[in-house]
N, CA, C and O of each residue as an XYZ file, in Angstrom:
760
protein
N      -9.400     18.538     26.893
C     -10.185     17.960     25.813
C     -10.643     16.558     26.210
O      -9.884     15.783     26.793
N     -11.861     16.256     25.894
C     -12.433     14.955     26.240
C     -12.074     13.942     25.172
O     -11.968     14.277     23.992
N     -11.889     12.703     25.594
C     -11.548     11.631     24.666
C     -12.664     10.601     24.697
O     -13.139     10.235     25.772
N     -13.082     10.136     23.541
C     -14.139      9.131     23.513
C     -13.781      8.046     22.515
O     -13.019      8.265     21.573
N     -14.347      6.872     22.744
C     -14.132      5.734     21.851
C     -15.353      5.607     20.942
O     -16.484      5.822     21.377
N     -15.117      5.260     19.686
C     -16.213      5.080     18.734
C     -16.202      3.644     18.262
O     -15.195      3.153     17.751
N     -17.317      2.978     18.434
C     -17.478      1.626     17.933
C     -18.541      1.652     16.854
O     -19.643      2.156     17.071
N     -18.218      1.116     15.706
C     -19.186      1.042     14.618
C     -19.608     -0.408     14.512
O     -18.794     -1.289     14.235
N     -20.887     -0.646     14.734
C     -21.381     -2.008     14.870
C     -22.421     -2.287     13.802
O     -23.275     -1.449     13.514
N     -22.342     -3.453     13.227
C     -23.368     -3.917     12.308
C     -24.221     -4.925     13.075
O     -23.700     -5.946     13.524
N     -25.507     -4.666     13.235
C     -26.340     -5.579     14.022
C     -26.516     -6.921     13.334
O     -26.398     -7.036     12.114
N     -26.802     -7.934     14.142
C     -26.985     -9.273     13.610
C     -28.222     -9.372     12.722
O     -28.197    -10.061     11.702
N     -29.290     -8.699     13.096
C     -30.500     -8.769     12.261
C     -30.557     -7.547     11.356
O     -30.134     -6.456     11.740
N     -31.080     -7.737     10.161
C     -31.035     -6.680      9.147
C     -32.089     -5.601      9.354
O     -32.012     -4.561      8.700
N     -33.067     -5.795     10.228
C     -34.093     -4.765     10.413
C     -33.517     -3.504     11.033
O     -34.066     -2.417     10.857
N     -32.413     -3.643     11.760
C     -31.788     -2.478     12.371
C     -30.674     -1.885     11.511
O     -29.999     -0.948     11.936
N     -30.477     -2.416     10.321
C     -29.375     -1.959      9.480
C     -29.498     -0.478      9.136
O     -28.496      0.237      9.160
N     -30.707      0.001      8.814
C     -30.872      1.413      8.478
C     -30.478      2.320      9.629
O     -29.818      3.338      9.423
N     -30.879      1.958     10.838
C     -30.533      2.759     12.016
C     -29.014      2.781     12.187
O     -28.421      3.829     12.445
N     -28.397      1.609     12.040
C     -26.944      1.508     12.197
C     -26.239      2.309     11.112
O     -25.262      3.002     11.396
N     -26.718      2.225      9.876
C     -26.117      2.950      8.761
C     -26.205      4.454      9.005
O     -25.241      5.179      8.760
N     -27.360      4.929      9.489
C     -27.513      6.351      9.798
C     -26.557      6.757     10.915
O     -25.977      7.841     10.868
N     -26.389      5.899     11.916
C     -25.455      6.201     13.006
C     -24.023      6.289     12.478
O     -23.254      7.158     12.888
N     -23.672      5.376     11.559
C     -22.332      5.417     10.965
C     -22.113      6.714     10.192
O     -21.038      7.308     10.270
N     -23.134      7.159      9.442
C     -23.013      8.412      8.707
C     -22.838      9.582      9.670
O     -22.034     10.479      9.415
N     -23.585      9.578     10.777
C     -23.461     10.637     11.775
C     -22.059     10.631     12.388
O     -21.444     11.684     12.551
N     -21.562      9.445     12.724
C     -20.208      9.347     13.293
C     -19.185      9.884     12.300
O     -18.283     10.634     12.674
N     -19.329      9.493     11.017
C     -18.392      9.981     10.002
C     -18.438     11.499      9.888
O     -17.392     12.141      9.786
N     -19.648     12.089      9.904
C     -19.744     13.549      9.783
C     -19.174     14.228     11.031
O     -18.527     15.270     10.921
N     -19.408     13.650     12.221
C     -18.846     14.220     13.448
C     -17.326     14.150     13.438
O     -16.653     15.097     13.843
N     -16.786     13.025     12.974
C     -15.335     12.894     12.901
C     -14.738     13.886     11.911
O     -13.667     14.441     12.153
N     -15.429     14.108     10.799
C     -14.949     15.042      9.785
C     -14.868     16.455     10.365
O     -13.948     17.209     10.045
N     -15.825     16.808     11.211
C     -15.796     18.138     11.836
C     -14.553     18.310     12.709
O     -14.057     19.425     12.876
N     -14.053     17.211     13.261
C     -12.854     17.267     14.105
C     -11.595     16.964     13.299
O     -10.534     16.722     13.875
N     -11.707     16.977     11.959
C     -10.598     16.695     11.051
C     -10.054     15.279     11.235
O      -8.854     15.048     11.086
N     -10.921     14.350     11.552
C     -10.581     12.936     11.640
C     -11.373     12.194     10.566
O     -12.512     12.554     10.269
N     -10.773     11.169      9.993
C     -11.438     10.452      8.916
C     -11.311      8.951      9.136
O     -10.270      8.460      9.572
N     -12.381      8.235      8.831
C     -12.348      6.777      8.862
C     -11.938      6.297      7.483
O     -12.618      6.588      6.500
N     -10.854      5.578      7.398
C     -10.425      5.036      6.119
C     -11.143      3.719      5.882
O     -11.076      2.813      6.713
N     -11.816      3.611      4.776
C     -12.572      2.383      4.519
C     -11.655      1.174      4.361
O     -12.067      0.047      4.636
N     -10.413      1.396      3.919
C      -9.502      0.262      3.773
C      -8.988     -0.225      5.119
O      -8.519     -1.358      5.232
N      -9.074      0.641      6.165
C      -8.618      0.237      7.484
C      -9.787      0.007      8.439
O      -9.571     -0.307      9.609
N     -10.993      0.157      7.968
C     -12.168     -0.038      8.797
C     -12.842     -1.344      8.416
O     -12.721     -1.808      7.282
N     -13.538     -1.922      9.350
C     -14.157     -3.219      9.115
C     -15.542     -3.223      9.728
O     -15.729     -2.865     10.891
N     -16.501     -3.631      8.929
C     -17.838     -3.871      9.440
C     -18.139     -5.325      9.172
O     -18.174     -5.771      8.025
N     -18.354     -6.053     10.241
C     -18.583     -7.474     10.095
C     -19.489     -7.944     11.213
O     -19.499     -7.372     12.302
N     -20.239     -8.975     10.939
C     -21.077     -9.543     11.981
C     -20.193    -10.269     12.978
O     -19.253    -10.974     12.609
N     -20.511    -10.082     14.242
C     -19.694    -10.680     15.272
C     -20.547    -10.901     16.512
O     -21.602    -10.287     16.669
N     -20.088    -11.771     17.381
C     -20.791    -12.018     18.619
C     -20.961    -13.503     18.877
O     -20.740    -14.333     17.995
N     -21.362    -13.827     20.112
C     -21.527    -15.229     20.494
C     -22.571    -15.932     19.652
O     -22.365    -17.062     19.209
N     -23.700    -15.258     19.430
C     -24.781    -15.885     18.666
C     -24.376    -16.124     17.217
O     -24.694    -17.164     16.640
N     -23.680    -15.164     16.636
C     -23.210    -15.316     15.257
C     -22.208    -16.469     15.181
O     -22.265    -17.283     14.259
N     -21.289    -16.539     16.148
C     -20.286    -17.609     16.168
C     -20.956    -18.974     16.272
O     -20.577    -19.913     15.572
N     -21.948    -19.081     17.145
C     -22.670    -20.338     17.322
C     -23.381    -20.747     16.031
O     -23.325    -21.903     15.611
N     -24.061    -19.758     15.403
C     -24.802    -20.018     14.170
C     -23.864    -20.445     13.038
O     -24.156    -21.395     12.312
N     -22.742    -19.744     12.890
C     -21.801    -20.070     11.819
C     -21.158    -21.443     12.054
O     -20.904    -22.187     11.106
N     -20.902    -21.764     13.305
C     -20.317    -23.073     13.638
C     -21.297    -24.196     13.280
O     -20.908    -25.217     12.713
N     -22.560    -23.991     13.620
C     -23.575    -25.003     13.274
C     -23.700    -25.178     11.764
O     -23.945    -26.280     11.274
N     -23.528    -24.083     11.039
C     -23.643    -24.138      9.573
C     -22.358    -24.653      8.924
O     -22.327    -24.878      7.715
N     -21.300    -24.841      9.712
C     -20.047    -25.356      9.166
C     -19.181    -24.302      8.517
O     -18.274    -24.636      7.754
N     -19.439    -23.030      8.801
C     -18.657    -21.930      8.224
C     -17.766    -21.320      9.301
O     -18.104    -21.330     10.485
N     -16.625    -20.788      8.872
C     -15.719    -20.123      9.807
C     -16.053    -18.641      9.861
O     -16.405    -18.032      8.851
N     -15.940    -18.084     11.026
C     -16.087    -16.640     11.162
C     -14.822    -15.959     10.653
O     -13.730    -16.525     10.716
N     -14.979    -14.762     10.158
C     -13.814    -14.051      9.645
C     -12.921    -13.604     10.800
O     -13.396    -13.345     11.906
N     -11.640    -13.519     10.526
C     -10.673    -13.011     11.489
C     -10.278    -11.614     11.050
O     -10.499    -11.229      9.902
N      -9.703    -10.866     11.954
C      -9.246     -9.535     11.579
C      -8.037     -9.139     12.420
O      -7.892     -9.579     13.561
N      -7.170     -8.305     11.846
C      -5.985     -7.857     12.589
C      -6.350     -6.711     13.530
O      -7.173     -5.856     13.201
N      -5.718     -6.711     14.710
C      -5.952     -5.645     15.669
C      -4.736     -5.524     16.580
O      -4.445     -6.445     17.344
N      -4.028     -4.412     16.511
C      -2.887     -4.103     17.379
C      -1.851     -5.215     17.451
O      -1.392     -5.560     18.539
N      -1.479     -5.778     16.312
C      -0.438     -6.804     16.277
C      -0.938     -8.211     16.520
O      -0.145     -9.152     16.553
N      -2.246     -8.372     16.691
C      -2.834     -9.689     16.917
C      -3.833    -10.001     15.820
O      -4.390     -9.100     15.193
N      -4.053    -11.291     15.594
C      -5.166    -11.732     14.774
C      -6.270    -12.105     15.754
O      -6.072    -12.942     16.634
N      -7.426    -11.485     15.597
C      -8.548    -11.698     16.504
C      -9.516    -12.664     15.828
O      -9.849    -12.511     14.653
N      -9.960    -13.657     16.587
C     -10.898    -14.640     16.050
C     -11.822    -15.117     17.153
O     -11.555    -14.903     18.335
N     -12.905    -15.760     16.764
C     -13.849    -16.324     17.724
C     -13.544    -17.796     17.910
O     -13.328    -18.522     16.939
N     -13.526    -18.233     19.155
C     -13.291    -19.643     19.451
C     -14.040    -20.024     20.712
O     -14.531    -19.168     21.447
N     -14.119    -21.320     20.948
C     -14.816    -21.783     22.142
C     -13.940    -21.592     23.369
O     -12.719    -21.731     23.301
N     -14.571    -21.275     24.485
C     -13.869    -21.172     25.754
C     -13.387    -22.561     26.154
O     -13.845    -23.565     25.608
N     -12.466    -22.615     27.104
C     -11.904    -23.905     27.508
C     -12.956    -24.895     27.992
O     -12.834    -26.099     27.764
N     -13.975    -24.394     28.651
C     -15.010    -25.305     29.138
C     -15.946    -25.764     28.020
O     -16.759    -26.662     28.235
N     -15.846    -25.167     26.834
C     -16.633    -25.581     25.679
C     -18.079    -25.142     25.711
O     -18.861    -25.550     24.852
N     -18.459    -24.325     26.674
C     -19.864    -23.934     26.808
C     -20.218    -22.670     26.025
O     -21.351    -22.531     25.565
N     -19.280    -21.759     25.868
C     -19.602    -20.531     25.161
C     -18.458    -20.115     24.243
O     -17.335    -20.612     24.335
N     -18.790    -19.186     23.359
C     -17.838    -18.656     22.398
C     -17.287    -17.348     22.936
O     -17.996    -16.591     23.600
N     -16.011    -17.084     22.645
C     -15.407    -15.823     23.053
C     -14.320    -15.412     22.072
O     -13.854    -16.213     21.261
N     -13.931    -14.152     22.162
C     -12.871    -13.622     21.302
C     -11.533    -14.161     21.797
O     -11.283    -14.234     23.000
N     -10.675    -14.539     20.844
C      -9.331    -15.020     21.161
C      -8.309    -14.228     20.349
O      -8.625    -13.662     19.302
N      -7.082    -14.203     20.856
C      -6.011    -13.437     20.220
C      -4.811    -14.332     19.968
O      -4.467    -15.182     20.790
N      -4.174    -14.128     18.812
C      -2.905    -14.777     18.503
C      -2.048    -13.748     17.771
O      -2.571    -12.936     17.008
N      -0.757    -13.777     17.995
C       0.143    -12.826     17.331
C       0.040    -13.000     15.821
O      -0.019    -14.120     15.312
N       0.018    -11.877     15.119
C      -0.071    -11.940     13.662
C       1.155    -12.639     13.095
O       2.284    -12.348     13.488
N       0.928    -13.548     12.183
C       2.008    -14.348     11.617
C       3.031    -13.479     10.886
O       4.235    -13.712     10.999
N       2.564    -12.486     10.144
C       3.495    -11.652      9.387
C       4.411    -10.846     10.314
O       5.595    -10.682     10.020
N       3.881    -10.351     11.410
C       4.715     -9.587     12.355
C       5.648    -10.508     13.130
O       6.780    -10.137     13.442
N       5.169    -11.712     13.439
C       5.980    -12.704     14.143
C       7.213    -13.059     13.318
O       8.337    -13.014     13.819
N       6.998    -13.413     12.051
C       8.124    -13.792     11.198
C       9.015    -12.592     10.876
O      10.231    -12.736     10.757
N       8.413    -11.412     10.735
C       9.212    -10.222     10.438
C      10.154     -9.898     11.599
O      11.298     -9.504     11.371
N       9.690    -10.056     12.828
C      10.533     -9.789     13.992
C      11.709    -10.754     14.041
O      12.839    -10.348     14.310
N      11.444    -12.030     13.782
C      12.526    -13.020     13.775
C      13.505    -12.750     12.632
O      14.714    -12.922     12.785
N      12.977    -12.331     11.503
C      13.833    -12.019     10.355
C      14.729    -10.817     10.655
O      15.910    -10.819     10.309
N      14.163     -9.785     11.302
C      14.971     -8.615     11.672
C      16.032     -8.991     12.707
O      17.139     -8.454     12.689
N      15.693     -9.903     13.598
C      16.665    -10.383     14.584
C      17.835    -11.072     13.879
O      18.995    -10.831     14.213
N      17.527    -11.926     12.905
C      18.584    -12.603     12.137
C      19.467    -11.593     11.415
O      20.693    -11.696     11.442
N      18.831    -10.614     10.767
C      19.592     -9.612     10.017
C      20.490     -8.789     10.939
O      21.637     -8.499     10.599
N      19.964     -8.413     12.108
C      20.763     -7.646     13.067
C      21.974     -8.450     13.512
O      23.090     -7.931     13.540
N      21.761     -9.719     13.859
C      22.865    -10.551     14.322
C      23.866    -10.818     13.202
O      25.067    -10.928     13.452
N      23.381    -10.921     11.992
C      24.265    -11.133     10.834
C      25.246     -9.963     10.692
O      26.417    -10.152     10.365
N      24.733     -8.741     10.947
C      25.577     -7.549     10.857
C      26.559     -7.466     12.022
O      27.560     -6.754     11.936
N      26.286     -8.182     13.106
C      27.112     -8.130     14.304
C      28.084     -9.305     14.405
O      28.601     -9.571     15.490
N      28.347    -10.012     13.308
C      29.226    -11.183     13.362
C      30.648    -10.829     13.805
O      31.296    -11.627     14.482
N      31.134     -9.658     13.437
C      32.522     -9.298     13.728
C      32.667     -8.487     15.015
O      33.760     -7.996     15.300
N      31.621     -8.334     15.783
C      31.697     -7.510     16.984
C      32.520     -8.183     18.086
O      32.590     -9.409     18.171
N      33.132     -7.361     18.914
C      33.894     -7.879     20.052
C      33.047     -7.946     21.315
O      33.409     -8.633     22.269
N      31.931     -7.241     21.327
C      31.068     -7.153     22.507
C      29.939     -8.187     22.430
O      28.767     -7.826     22.315
N      30.294     -9.455     22.492
C      29.297    -10.521     22.388
C      28.275    -10.444     23.499
O      27.077    -10.575     23.248
N      28.721    -10.235     24.709
C      27.818    -10.182     25.858
C      26.848     -9.003     25.743
O      25.671     -9.131     26.080
N      27.336     -7.864     25.272
C      26.475     -6.687     25.077
C      25.398     -6.937     24.038
O      24.242     -6.554     24.219
N      25.793     -7.590     22.935
C      24.821     -7.918     21.884
C      23.780     -8.898     22.412
O      22.589     -8.752     22.139
N      24.231     -9.893     23.169
C      23.290    -10.869     23.735
C      22.300    -10.191     24.672
O      21.108    -10.499     24.645
N      22.784     -9.273     25.501
C      21.885     -8.568     26.425
C      20.886     -7.704     25.670
O      19.730     -7.588     26.077
N      21.328     -7.096     24.568
C      20.421     -6.298     23.744
C      19.333     -7.181     23.135
O      18.157     -6.818     23.142
N      19.728     -8.332     22.614
C      18.753     -9.260     22.023
C      17.780     -9.763     23.084
O      16.588     -9.909     22.815
N      18.279    -10.025     24.276
C      17.405    -10.474     25.372
C      16.388     -9.385     25.712
O      15.217     -9.688     25.943
N      16.818     -8.123     25.745
C      15.875     -7.049     26.073
C      14.810     -6.896     24.982
O      13.645     -6.638     25.284
N      15.206     -7.055     23.726
C      14.227     -6.994     22.634
C      13.248     -8.163     22.739
O      12.045     -7.992     22.540
N      13.766     -9.342     23.050
C      12.906    -10.524     23.210
C      11.930    -10.326     24.362
O      10.749    -10.651     24.243
N      12.421     -9.798     25.467
C      11.542     -9.541     26.620
C      10.466     -8.518     26.269
O       9.321     -8.653     26.699
N      10.819     -7.512     25.505
C       9.832     -6.518     25.078
C       8.734     -7.142     24.239
O       7.555     -6.846     24.434
N       9.117     -8.011     23.298
C       8.123     -8.702     22.466
C       7.239     -9.568     23.350
O       6.022     -9.603     23.170
N       7.847    -10.267     24.304
C       7.085    -11.141     25.192
C       6.147    -10.347     26.099
O       5.018    -10.774     26.341
N       6.597     -9.204     26.599
C       5.730     -8.384     27.444
C       4.449     -7.993     26.718
O       3.379     -7.938     27.325
N       4.553     -7.725     25.438
C       3.376     -7.309     24.672
C       2.517     -8.497     24.250
O       1.290     -8.430     24.330
N       3.142     -9.579     23.805
C       2.406    -10.673     23.175
C       2.026    -11.816     24.102
O       1.277    -12.704     23.694
N       2.516    -11.825     25.335
C       2.216    -12.943     26.244
C       0.857    -12.751     26.893
O       0.761    -12.397     28.069
N      -0.197    -12.989     26.111
C      -1.569    -12.877     26.596
C      -2.262    -14.227     26.444
O      -1.786    -15.111     25.731
N      -3.390    -14.366     27.126
C      -4.115    -15.629     27.062
C      -4.410    -15.994     25.603
O      -4.617    -15.113     24.769
N      -4.428    -17.269     25.308
C      -4.674    -17.854     23.982
C      -3.475    -17.735     23.046
O      -3.552    -18.202     21.910
N      -2.377    -17.129     23.477
C      -1.222    -16.938     22.602
C      -0.005    -17.720     23.088
O       1.125    -17.407     22.712
N      -0.229    -18.738     23.924
C       0.881    -19.485     24.505
C       1.741    -20.146     23.436
O       2.968    -20.130     23.526
N       1.112    -20.718     22.442
C       1.855    -21.442     21.408
C       2.806    -20.507     20.661
O       3.977    -20.834     20.468
N       2.304    -19.351     20.245
C       3.130    -18.415     19.485
C       4.256    -17.852     20.344
O       5.358    -17.634     19.842
N       4.000    -17.613     21.628
C       5.026    -17.109     22.530
C       6.128    -18.154     22.710
O       7.315    -17.829     22.673
N       5.722    -19.409     22.904
C       6.704    -20.491     23.019
C       7.544    -20.633     21.768
O       8.751    -20.862     21.846
N       6.901    -20.497     20.598
C       7.634    -20.566     19.333
C       8.643    -19.421     19.224
O       9.761    -19.613     18.747
N       8.238    -18.232     19.668
C       9.136    -17.084     19.579
C      10.372    -17.289     20.443
O      11.491    -17.014     20.009
N      10.170    -17.773     21.668
C      11.309    -18.022     22.553
C      12.235    -19.063     21.942
O      13.453    -18.882     21.916
N      11.654    -20.156     21.451
C      12.456    -21.238     20.873
C      13.219    -20.762     19.639
O      14.417    -21.016     19.511
N      12.533    -20.075     18.738
C      13.186    -19.613     17.504
C      14.276    -18.587     17.790
O      15.340    -18.623     17.172
N      14.022    -17.677     18.718
C      15.048    -16.673     19.015
C      16.281    -17.322     19.655
O      17.406    -16.892     19.399
N      16.082    -18.342     20.477
C      17.230    -19.070     21.051
C      18.003    -19.803     19.951
O      19.233    -19.824     19.969
N      17.292    -20.400     19.001
C      17.959    -21.090     17.892
C      18.769    -20.100     17.045
O      19.889    -20.404     16.632
N      18.205    -18.931     16.791
C      18.899    -17.909     16.008
C      20.166    -17.455     16.736
O      21.216    -17.279     16.118
N      20.059    -17.267     18.050
C      21.233    -16.866     18.834
C      22.323    -17.932     18.806
O      23.501    -17.609     18.653
N      21.939    -19.195     18.953
C      22.947    -20.272     18.941
C      23.641    -20.347     17.585
O      24.854    -20.538     17.499
N      22.847    -20.191     16.531
C      23.426    -20.215     15.186
C      24.405    -19.052     15.011
O      25.467    -19.218     14.412
N      24.051    -17.886     15.530
C      24.910    -16.714     15.427
C      26.227    -16.941     16.172
O      27.300    -16.621     15.663
N      26.134    -17.490     17.370
C      27.349    -17.757     18.159
C      28.237    -18.752     17.429
O      29.455    -18.574     17.405
N      27.672    -19.783     16.841
C      28.456    -20.806     16.147
C      29.038    -20.316     14.828
O      29.986    -20.918     14.323
N      28.503    -19.247     14.258
C      29.036    -18.693     13.013
C      30.231    -17.788     13.256
O      30.924    -17.423     12.306
N      30.484    -17.426     14.471
C      31.472    -16.405     14.774
C      32.896    -16.932     14.809
O      33.679    -16.480     15.644
N      33.266    -17.858     13.951
C      34.654    -18.301     13.822
C      35.087    -19.295     14.879
O      36.276    -19.421     15.172
N      34.144    -19.986     15.438
C      34.499    -20.997     16.443
C      35.020    -22.242     15.737
O      34.593    -22.561     14.628
N      35.941    -22.939     16.384
C      36.460    -24.181     15.793
C      35.398    -25.277     15.853
O      35.192    -26.026     14.898
N      34.730    -25.346     17.011
C      33.681    -26.353     17.185
C      32.381    -25.652     17.571
O      32.409    -24.609     18.224
N      31.265    -26.207     17.180
C      29.995    -25.587     17.582
C      29.796    -25.675     19.099
O      30.223    -26.634     19.743
N      29.144    -24.664     19.644
C      28.864    -24.640     21.080
C      27.794    -25.680     21.384
O      26.781    -25.759     20.689
N      28.018    -26.461     22.408
C      27.034    -27.476     22.787
C      25.800    -26.791     23.371
O      25.873    -25.657     23.844
N      24.676    -27.489     23.332
C      23.455    -26.937     23.902
C      23.611    -26.704     25.401
O      23.042    -25.759     25.947
N      24.370    -27.549     26.055
C      24.587    -27.392     27.491
C      25.303    -26.069     27.788
O      24.873    -25.307     28.654
N      26.383    -25.807     27.073
C      27.116    -24.545     27.254
C      26.276    -23.347     26.817
O      26.317    -22.286     27.439
N      25.515    -23.532     25.740
C      24.652    -22.449     25.263
C      23.605    -22.096     26.326
O      23.357    -20.919     26.587
N      22.994    -23.113     26.938
C      21.983    -22.863     27.970
C      22.591    -22.147     29.178
O      21.935    -21.302     29.788
N      23.838    -22.476     29.529
C      24.516    -21.769     30.620
C      24.711    -20.292     30.259
O      24.507    -19.409     31.092
N      25.109    -20.038     29.005
C      25.288    -18.663     28.549
C      23.955    -17.908     28.573
O      23.907    -16.740     28.958
N      22.876    -18.578     28.160
C      21.562    -17.937     28.156
C      21.104    -17.612     29.581
O      20.451    -16.591     29.798
N      21.436    -18.457     30.539
C      21.113    -18.174     31.937
C      21.905    -16.963     32.425
O      21.399    -16.154     33.203
N      23.145    -16.848     31.964
C      24.001    -15.736     32.371
C      23.430    -14.392     31.913
O      23.521    -13.398     32.634
N      22.837    -14.365     30.708
C      22.264    -13.112     30.187
C      20.762    -13.011     30.454
O      20.111    -12.084     29.970
N      20.207    -13.952     31.216
C      18.782    -13.958     31.598
C      17.830    -14.064     30.414
O      16.802    -13.389     30.383
N      18.161    -14.897     29.452
C      17.259    -15.155     28.328
C      16.101    -16.011     28.839
O      16.330    -17.057     29.445
N      14.855    -15.577     28.601
C      13.720    -16.339     29.134
C      13.560    -17.695     28.451
O      13.740    -17.826     27.240
N      13.215    -18.705     29.263
C      12.879    -20.033     28.734
C      11.370    -20.163     28.580
O      10.873    -20.859     27.695
N      10.662    -19.482     29.456
C       9.200    -19.469     29.400
C       8.752    -18.087     29.857
O       9.571    -17.258     30.254
N       7.458    -17.850     29.798
C       6.950    -16.534     30.124
C       5.596    -16.659     30.777
O       4.795    -17.517     30.405
N       5.333    -15.798     31.758
C       4.030    -15.796     32.418
C       3.020    -15.105     31.519
O       3.241    -13.978     31.076
N       1.934    -15.770     31.257
C       0.909    -15.226     30.386
C       0.004    -14.278     31.165
O      -0.294    -14.517     32.336
N      -0.429    -13.211     30.518
C      -1.355    -12.262     31.123
C      -2.765    -12.621     30.675
O      -3.049    -12.602     29.478
N      -3.657    -12.949     31.613
C      -5.018    -13.296     31.201
C      -5.801    -12.048     30.769
O      -5.781    -11.024     31.452
N      -6.474    -12.150     29.647
C      -7.294    -11.039     29.174
C      -8.733    -11.153     29.643
O      -9.475    -10.171     29.655
N      -9.126    -12.375     30.033
C     -10.522    -12.588     30.428
C     -10.587    -13.208     31.794
O     -11.678    -13.465     32.304
């Protein structure tokens, strides 16, 4: 079976809107024949592109952002400042939800005897999140995730009935022992 990608585009100028609308209707009818449906609540038609970004910036308006595969996609200027391009940042709701689930998991593991095993599990989950989210333009969010997850781990270790809190120096040695990342290599998308 052949696989194809469908992009539904709204043109920048309105003279082509009828053609685009007819194409969208054709795509919808073709998808229906294959028992596939476009959900209007999960579909988005919006003006996008370098020219639109430039025009909206000159007018003082922000372009709309949209969620896509765990990222918030937005238009921003390239580093050289000469052109506009699509940028990605991890969605805030998924970022905080992951950290919250990490806290809840560790909270349930307060009485465990296998501290090293739990730490290695948390490190593997952290590495998995980093493998997916460490893309260009997302350095800040990735750094925040590493920092917050290390803080959550230190808090968990100090809650486990210790007489004195673990110093940052000893904590960093423990993190090196379980290979907890301090930084991450970013994957360039462009």
